[in-house]
DRENMARVO-348821 format. One record per residue: x, y, z of N, C-alpha, C, CB in turn. Coordinates in steps of 0.2 Angstrom, whole numbers, plus 5000, padded with zeros to 4 digits. Glycine has a CB too. Example, Ala and Ser with C-alpha at 12.3 -4.5 7.8 and 13.67 -1.06 7.14 Angstrom:
BEGIN
506649725039506249785039506649845039505749785045/506449895035506849955036506450005039507049975029/
END
This chain:
BEGIN
557258445259556658455254556458525253556058415257/556358545247556158615245555458625247556258625238/555158685248554458695249554058685243554358765252/554458685237554158675230554058605228554458715225/554458555230554458485228554758445233554858485221/554558375232554858325236555258275231554358285240/555858265232556258215227556458155231556758255224/556258095229556558035233556857995227555957995237/557457985227557757945222557557875221558557945223/557457835227557357765227556857755232557957725228/556157745230555657735235555757675239554957725232/556057625236556157555240556657565246556457505235/557057615246557457635252557157675257558157665249/556557695256556257745261555857705266555757785257/555757645266555457605271555757535272554657595269/555857515279556057445280555457405281556557455287/555557345278555057295278555157255285555057245272/554657265289554757225296554657155295554257255301/554957115300554857045300554157035303555357005304/553756995299553056975301552557035303553056925307/552657085299552257145300552157185294552557185306/551857245295551757295290551957365293550957305288/552357405289552557465292552257525287553357475292/551957575289551757625285552157695287551057635285/552357735282552657795283552457845279553457785282/552157905282551957955278552557995275551458005282/552558005268553158035265552958115264553258005258/552358125263552158195262551458205263552358215254/551258265265550558275266550458355265550258245272/549858375261549658445261548958445260550058485256/548658495258547958505258547658465252547758575257/548058445247547858415241548058335241548258445235/548558315244548758245243549158225249549258245237/549058155250549458125255549758065252548958095261/550458055253550857995251551057955256551458025247/550857895256551057845262551357785258550457825266/551957765261552357715259552257655264553157735258/552157595261552057535265552557485264551357505264/552757455269553257395268552857335271553957405272/552757285267552357225270552857165270551757205265/552857125275553257065275552757005271553457035282/553056955269552756905265552156875270553156845263/551556875267550956845270550556895274551256795275/550856955275550457015278549957045274550957065280/549357065276548857095272548557155275548357045271/548257195271547757245273547057215271547957315269/546657205276546057175275545557225271545657145281/545057195268544557235264544357295268543957195262/544457355264544257425267544057465261544757455272/543857525263543757575258544057645260542957595257/544157685255544457755256543857805254545157765253/543857855258543257905256543557955250543157945262/544157945248544357995243544657945237544858045245/544757975231545157945226545857925228545157985219/546057865226546757845228547057805222546757805234/547757805222548157765218548657715222548457805212/548757655219549257615222549757605217548957545225/550457605219550957595215551457545219551357665213/551557485215551957435218552657445216551657365216/553057455221553757475220554157415219554057515225/554057365224554457295223553957245226555157305227/554157185224553757125227553157105223553557135234/552757055226552157035223551657025228552256965219/551057045226550457045230549857025226550357115234/549356995230548656985227548257055229548356925230/548057085224547657145225546957135223547957205221/546457145228545757145226545457215226545357105232/545157225220544857285218544057275217545157325212/543657295222542957275221542957195221542657305214/542657165216542557095215543157065211541857075211/543557105209544157075204544757065209544257125199/545057005207545756995210546256995205545756925214/546757035206547357035202547957025205547357115198/548457005201549157005204549557065203549556935201/549857095208550257155207550957135208549957205212/551357165203552057155204552457225203552357105198/553057225204553457295203553257325197554257275204/553057385198552757425192552057435191553057395186/551657385195550957385194550657455197550657325198/550157485194549857545196549157535196550057605192/548757555201548057555201547657615203547757485205/547157635200546757695202546157665205546657745196/545957695211545257675214544857735215545457645221/544257735213543757785215543557785222543057775210/543257835225543057835232542657775234542757905234/542757745240542257695242542357625239541557715242/542857615235542957555232543257505237543357555225/542857445238543157395243543857375240542657345244/544357365244544957345241545357305247545457395238/545857265245546257235250546957215246545957175253/547457205250548157185248548357125252548657245248/548657075249548957025252549657015249548556955252/550157025253550857015251551056945250551357055255/551256915244551456855243552256845243551256825236/552556905243553256915244553356975248553756915237/553956995251554057065254553857115248554757075256/553457165251553157215246553357285249552457205245/553457325244553457405245552957435241554157435244/552457465243551957495240551857565242551257455241/551657615237551557685238550857695237551957725233/550457725242549757745242549757815241549457725248/549357845236549257915235548557925236549557935228/548357965241547657985243547558055240547557985250/547058065236546958135233546358165237546758135225/546558215241546058255245545658295240546358295250/544958305243544558345239544558415241543858315239/
END
């Protein structure tokens, strides 16, 4: 990795999906941003929680039920969601899922 950029050719190859679990891996972090890649097995979930900073979710592969505030949406490969600080949200994987979380630090 260069000090000027991070290049990952295939995000789905950067995390192994554990059997009956969730794995998270921090790909990059500096004073502005934190990138965390998640691997969810089918049926695994991140229960409702909030983040104190703006965040985006990008679903790389798989399908999940995504709750954003009071809204439930289906997320599939290619789904992107932006969340304002303190928005309650949750993720339930209906298939094995790879998801990128981008936290924007203030």
